[in-house]
C-alpha positions, 0 to 999 in steps of 0.5 A, a space after each residue: 500500500 502506498 504511503 498516501 493510501 495508508 495516510 488516507 485510511 488512517 484518517 478515515 479510521 480516526 474519523 470513524 473512531 472520533 464519530 463513535 466517541 462522540 456518539 458514545 458521549 452523547 448517550 452517556 450524557 442523556 443517561 446522566 441527565 435522566 438520572 439527575 431528572 429522576 433525582 430531582 423528581 424524588 427530591 421534589 416528592 420528598 420535599 412535598 411529603 415533608 411539607 404535607 406532613 408538617 402541615 398535618 402536624 400543625 393541624 393536629 397541634 391546632 386541633 389538640 390545642 383547641 381540644 384542650 382549650 374547649 376541655 378547660 372551658 367546659 371544666 370551668 363552666 362545670 365548676 361554676 355551675 357546681 358553685 352555683 348549685 352549692 350556693 342554692 343548696 346552702 340557701 335552701 338549707 338555711 331557709 329550711 333551718 329557719 323553718 325547723 325542717 330538713 331539705 331532704 324531708 320533703 314529705 308533709 307530716 300528717 296533721 294531728 287534731 287538737 283534742 279537748 276533753 273534760 276532766 272529772 271535777 278537777 279543783 280550782 282555787 275557786 271553782 271546778 276546772 275542765 282540762 283542755 288537753 293539748 297535743 304539742 304536735 299541733 304547734 305548726 311552728 307558730 310562736 306564743 300559742 298555748 302549744 308553743 308555751 307548753 312545749 317550751 315550759 315542759 322540760 324545765 318543769 320536768 327537771 324541776 328547774 326552779 330558776 327557769 320556771 320562775 323566769 318563764 312564769 314572769 314572761 308576758 306570754 305566760 301571764 297573758 296565757 294564764 289571764 286568758 283562762 280566767 273564769 273559763 273553768 279550763 286549763 291547758 295540759 300537755 302530757 300523758 292521757 288515758 283512753 278517754 283523753 283525760 290527763 293520766 300519767 305525767 303531765 303539765 297543766 297551766 291554770 288561771 292566776 299564774 298557777 301551774 302543776 307538774 306531776 302525776 295524774 289519774 284519769 283527769 285528777 292530780 294524783 301521785 307525786 307532783 308540784 303546784 306553783 302560783 306566782 303573785 305577779 303585779 298583785 299587792 293584796 292580802 293573799 300575798 301579804 300586801 306584796 311580801 309574798 312573791 310565790 306560793 307552792 306545794 310539792 309532795 303527794 296528791 290524791 283526788 286533785 288535792 294534796 294528800 299525804 306527806 308534802 311541803 308548802 313553800 312561800 317565796 318571801 320578799 324580805 325587802 317588803 317587810 317592815 321593821 316591826 318584828 313581824 314574822 312571815 311563814 316561809 315553809 310548812 312541812 308535814 301531812 296534808 289531808 284534802 289540802 288541810 294541815 293534818 298531823 304534826 307539822 314543822 314550819 320556819 319563818 323569816 323576818 325583815 333581816 332574813 333571820 330564820 326561826 323554826 316552829 312546831 304545830 299540831 293540827 287535825 283536819 285544818 284545826 290547830 291544837 292550841 299551845 295555850 288558850 288565849 280565847 279570852 282575848 280572841 287569839 290562839 297560839 298555834 305555833 311554838 318555837 322549837 328552841 324556846 317553848 315560851 315563844 308562840 305564834 298566834 292567829 285570830 280565833 276565828 281563823 282556826 279552821 280550814 288551815 292549809 293550802 287555802 288557794 287549792 281548797 274549794 
């Protein structure tokens, strides 16, 4: 082969090789571009996914925050409602307490009818009396009625609380209630009753003239052990020695509506009303009583204007004293003898030596 031909052939081969390299390079470039494009697409998709996820997380956070806020509001409203309900309940309980009933106690109580029964000839200071038996359950929360007063007084009489009894009896409502019985022949009663509704057992009675009895009863009559009181309120007459006596009472055995048996009579004396005349006032008489009269051996004490106490002896039969000395010539009777000095006596007018006893309980 000629040198020129060899040169031409080599040039031709180089051109072919150069063309193949260029073709191969173009293919490689396309592949790389495809890979890059694919990677870009993947990156875009990945970024989009991250963005969407972040947005969903934000939305979830917002929803969670809203849920928490709503829950807090609901709890606050619930607490406020609870407080309001509690206030309402407290107010109801306060109102109920003022009315004397419970909020839970919504069922009405059955009414109890007041019964009025006649006693079997109970004795007053001046006339026969009839019992008005009062059922305390009829009080109906109305103050200062006879039911209220009986309920108020009963426990103090039951406990024989002398100071409380004195204070109650001097209240205007008690004086007014007793005054309302004047001349009616009745008395108010609270306590046990028999099948006919008459006082029987233990009970309290309120009479006219500020008088009271607490103790045992038998079919409408005072019988057994009991205590009777009378208080001189706003009175200044012979019955209370022109104001020297403040009250009069008897405590002991009873039968047939009168003191019968052992007992003690007591006068509450206001010594400030006594004159400096040496006059003695009977304070206590202890002994036996028959139908309200002194009957048997008796013991008494007296008090003078300085409060000095002296003791005396006496003997009576059905209200008539046995005389320690006879002074009938001058119209006087010595009925009490000093326990320490038998030369000292207490005298009464001869005309008065009869029916000696608890004069205010006698017919």
